[in-house]
C-alpha positions in Angstrom: 70.9 -37.8 -33.4 69.6 -40.3 -31.2 67.4 -43.4 -31.4 63.4 -42.6 -30.2 62.3 -43.7 -26.7 59.4 -46.4 -27.3 57.4 -48.2 -25.0 59.7 -51.3 -24.2 56.7 -53.5 -23.4 55.0 -52.9 -26.8 58.4 -53.4 -28.3 58.8 -56.8 -26.6 55.3 -57.8 -28.0 56.0 -57.0 -31.4 59.5 -58.6 -31.5 57.8 -61.6 -30.1 55.6 -61.5 -33.0 58.2 -61.7 -35.4 59.0 -58.3 -36.2 62.4 -56.9 -36.2 63.4 -54.3 -33.7 64.2 -51.6 -36.3 60.7 -52.1 -37.9 59.1 -52.3 -34.6 60.8 -49.3 -33.2 60.1 -47.3 -36.4 56.4 -48.5 -36.4 55.8 -47.2 -32.7 57.5 -44.0 -33.2 55.6 -43.3 -36.3 52.2 -44.2 -35.0 52.5 -42.4 -32.0 53.8 -45.0 -29.5 50.1 -45.5 -28.2 49.0 -49.3 -28.9 50.1 -52.6 -30.5 47.2 -52.2 -33.0 48.3 -48.9 -34.5 51.8 -49.8 -34.9 50.5 -53.1 -36.8 48.4 -50.9 -38.9 51.6 -48.4 -39.7 53.6 -51.5 -40.5 50.8 -53.0 -43.0 50.8 -49.6 -44.3 54.4 -49.0 -44.6 56.1 -52.5 -45.6 56.7 -51.4 -49.1 58.9 -48.3 -47.8 62.4 -48.9 -48.6 63.7 -47.5 -45.1 61.1 -49.5 -43.2 63.7 -51.7 -41.1 65.8 -48.5 -40.6 65.5 -47.1 -37.1 64.6 -43.3 -37.0 66.8 -40.9 -35.8 65.6 -38.1 -33.4 67.2 -34.9 -32.1 69.1 -35.4 -28.6 66.4 -33.7 -25.6 68.5 -32.0 -23.6 67.0 -31.2 -20.4 68.5 -28.4 -18.4 67.3 -28.7 -14.8 66.9 -25.7 -12.7 67.8 -25.7 -9.3 65.4 -26.5 -6.6 64.4 -23.0 -4.9 65.5 -23.1 -1.3 63.3 -23.3 1.7 63.5 -19.6 2.2 62.4 -18.6 -0.8 59.2 -20.9 -1.0 58.3 -19.6 2.5 58.7 -16.1 1.4 56.6 -17.0 -1.9 53.8 -18.6 0.3 53.9 -15.3 2.6 53.5 -13.3 -0.2 50.6 -15.0 -1.7 48.7 -15.4 1.6 49.3 -11.5 2.2 47.9 -11.3 -1.5 45.0 -13.2 -0.9 44.4 -11.5 2.4 44.5 -7.9 0.6 42.2 -8.9 -1.8 39.4 -10.2 0.8 39.8 -6.9 2.6 39.1 -5.0 -0.6 36.4 -7.3 -1.5 34.8 -6.7 1.7 35.3 -3.3 1.9 33.6 -2.9 -1.4 30.7 -5.0 -0.3 30.4 -2.7 3.1 30.4 0.1 0.7 27.8 -1.2 -1.6 25.4 -2.3 1.9 25.3 1.1 3.2 24.6 2.6 -0.3 21.5 0.5 -0.6 20.6 1.2 3.1 20.9 4.9 2.3 18.5 4.3 -0.9 16.0 2.5 1.2 16.1 5.2 3.7 15.9 7.8 1.0 12.8 5.8 -0.4 11.0 5.7 3.0 11.1 8.9 3.8 10.0 10.0 -0.1 7.0 7.7 0.3 6.2 9.0 4.1 6.5 12.4 2.9 4.0 11.6 -0.2 1.8 9.9 2.1 1.6 12.9 4.5 1.1 15.2 1.8 -1.8 13.1 0.4 -3.1 12.7 4.0 -3.2 16.7 4.4 -4.7 17.4 1.1 -7.4 14.9 1.9 -8.2 16.5 5.0 -8.4 20.0 3.3 -10.5 18.8 0.8 -12.9 17.0 3.0 -13.0 20.0 5.5 -13.8 22.2 2.4 -16.9 20.1 1.2 -17.6 20.5 4.9 -17.7 24.0 4.5 -19.6 23.9 1.2 -22.2 22.0 2.6 -22.7 24.1 5.5 -22.7 27.2 3.7 -25.7 25.3 1.5 -27.3 24.4 4.5 -27.3 27.8 5.8 -28.7 29.4 2.8 -31.2 26.7 3.0 -32.2 27.8 6.5 -31.9 31.5 5.6 -34.6 31.3 2.9 -36.8 29.3 5.6 -36.6 31.6 8.0 -37.6 34.5 5.6 -40.3 32.5 4.6 -41.7 32.0 8.0 -41.2 35.3 8.9 -43.2 36.5 5.9 -45.8 34.0 6.6 -46.2 35.4 10.3 -46.6 39.0 9.1 -49.2 37.9 6.5 -51.0 36.3 9.6 -50.8 39.3 11.5 -52.0 41.6 8.8 -48.7 43.2 8.3 -47.3 44.3 4.7 -44.7 42.3 3.3 -41.2 43.7 3.7 -39.7 45.1 0.5 -36.6 43.1 -0.8 -34.3 45.8 0.3 -35.5 46.0 3.7 -35.4 42.5 3.9 -31.8 42.2 3.1 -30.8 44.6 5.6 -32.9 43.4 8.2 -31.1 41.1 10.6 -32.4 38.8 13.2 -31.2 38.8 16.9 -28.9 36.3 17.8 -29.9 33.5 20.1 -28.7 30.6 21.8 -29.6 27.3 19.9 -32.6 25.7 22.1 -35.7 24.0 21.4 -39.0 25.5 21.6 -41.9 23.4 22.8 -44.1 22.8 19.6 -41.6 24.5 17.5 -38.7 24.4 15.1 -35.0 25.0 16.5 -34.4 28.8 16.3 -32.3 30.5 13.8 -29.7 29.1 11.3 -28.5 26.8 14.4 -30.3 23.9 13.5 -27.9 22.6 10.8 -25.0 23.3 13.5 -26.7 21.8 16.4 -27.4 18.5 14.0 -23.7 18.1 13.5 -22.8 18.8 16.6 -25.3 16.1 17.8 -23.6 13.7 15.4 -19.8 14.7 16.4 -20.6 14.2 19.9 -22.5 10.8 19.1 -19.1 9.7 17.2 -16.8 11.2 19.8 -18.3 9.7 22.9 -18.5 6.4 21.3 -15.2 6.4 18.9 -13.8 3.1 20.8 -16.9 1.3 18.7 -17.2 3.1 15.5 -19.6 0.5 14.1 -22.3 1.3 16.4 -22.1 4.9 16.1 -22.2 4.3 12.0 -25.6 2.1 12.3 -26.8 5.0 14.7 -26.2 7.4 11.4 -27.6 4.8 9.1 -31.1 4.2 11.1 -31.5 8.1 11.8 -31.0 8.3 8.0 -33.9 5.8 7.4 -36.3 7.6 9.6 -35.8 10.9 8.4 -35.8 9.5 4.4 -39.2 7.9 5.5 -40.4 10.8 6.7 -39.1 13.3 3.9 -41.0 10.7 1.5 -44.2 10.0 3.3 -45.0 13.1 5.4 -48.7 12.2 5.6 -48.0 8.6 6.8 -48.3 8.6 10.8 -46.6 5.4 11.3 -43.2 7.2 10.1 -43.8 10.1 12.4 -44.3 7.9 15.6 -41.5 6.0 17.3 -42.2 3.9 20.8 -39.0 4.9 22.9 -39.4 1.0 24.3 -39.0 -0.6 21.0 -36.0 -3.0 21.5 -34.5 -2.1 18.1 -34.7 1.7 18.6 -33.4 1.4 22.1 -30.0 -0.9 20.3 -29.5 1.5 17.5 -30.6 5.0 18.6 -32.4 5.3 22.0 -29.1 4.4 24.2 -27.2 6.9 22.6 -28.7 10.5 24.3 -27.4 12.2 20.9 -29.5 10.1 18.6 -32.7 11.2 20.5 -31.9 14.9 20.3 -30.9 14.7 16.8 -34.5 13.5 16.2 -35.7 16.2 18.6 -33.7 18.4 16.2 -35.9 17.1 13.1 -39.1 18.0 14.8 -39.8 14.9 17.1 -41.6 15.5 20.5 -41.5 13.0 23.4 -45.2 12.5 24.1 -46.0 9.2 26.6 -43.5 6.9 25.6 -43.0 7.8 22.2 -41.4 10.3 20.0 -43.8 12.0 17.7 -43.7 14.4 15.0 -46.9 16.3 14.2 -47.9 16.7 10.8 -47.5 20.8 10.8 -44.1 20.0 12.3 -42.7 17.9 9.0 -40.2 20.7 7.4 -38.9 19.0 4.2 -36.0 21.8 4.3 -34.8 20.4 7.8 -35.3 17.0 7.0 -33.2 17.5 3.9 -30.5 19.3 6.3 -30.5 16.4 8.5 -30.1 14.1 5.7 -27.1 16.2 4.4 -25.5 15.9 8.0 -26.2 12.0 8.1 -24.8 11.4 5.0 -21.6 13.3 5.5 -21.2 11.5 9.0 -21.3 8.0 7.4 -19.5 8.7 3.9 -16.9 11.3 5.3 -14.0 9.1 7.1 -12.7 12.5 8.4 -16.3 13.5 9.8 -15.8 15.8 13.0 -12.2 15.0 13.3 -11.2 18.4 13.3 -13.6 18.9 16.2 -12.8 15.8 18.4 
């Protein structure tokens, strides 16, 4: 057994206060060897103990020191640690590279999928638009067919000929004619509707760089056509001065715009475009309105023929 080691400075201070070395040593040992105050408190609390003045005994602290590692061992150990760190860093870099490649592949895949979906949607919209145009054309042809039958029946009546039977009318076919304008008459055969659309498509194609002007022309034409359809007896809607600045800016400067009005029944007459009252055909005006509405609202109008 051995005498416990205590703080020599604090031991000296306690001795200078009059405490015995044995009591001071015991107090420092059991109070944790931390401070003079703790040692004095311990003495006050244990001054009645019979062994208060006995120096405590503690086991010997035998230290067995290992030999210092050699310089070679230290170098090897450092080398191993460096290699271990390098291997770990390389593995981490490879892992990050794999993760980045996976992310790039995932992003490319998503982009391709989005592009494919967009192309499919565009294709469907184009098909739907074309289908709507064909249905519109079909309805327009039916209107023209009925109008032609009515005109033919009216001519037979005026010539004093008997009306055609329904069976004969169905089997009778009209001779093919090239679309053209007859002075003082309506356009021949069902080509009215196609001729109107050709005018609008041509206008859009020839001025596709400035699409806004083409659209403004379509909107103005629709106003002219609508006014006549709603007020066929009002001459002011059936007479347009060719030199009118507003007309020239929106329609007159486009050859196709003037042609479209002529297809509707207008004729050039001494500086004016004029539609005679007997040339007002509501069915033809309705066809014109349908064609113009399609040109204005359908973003794909005319694209398949441009």
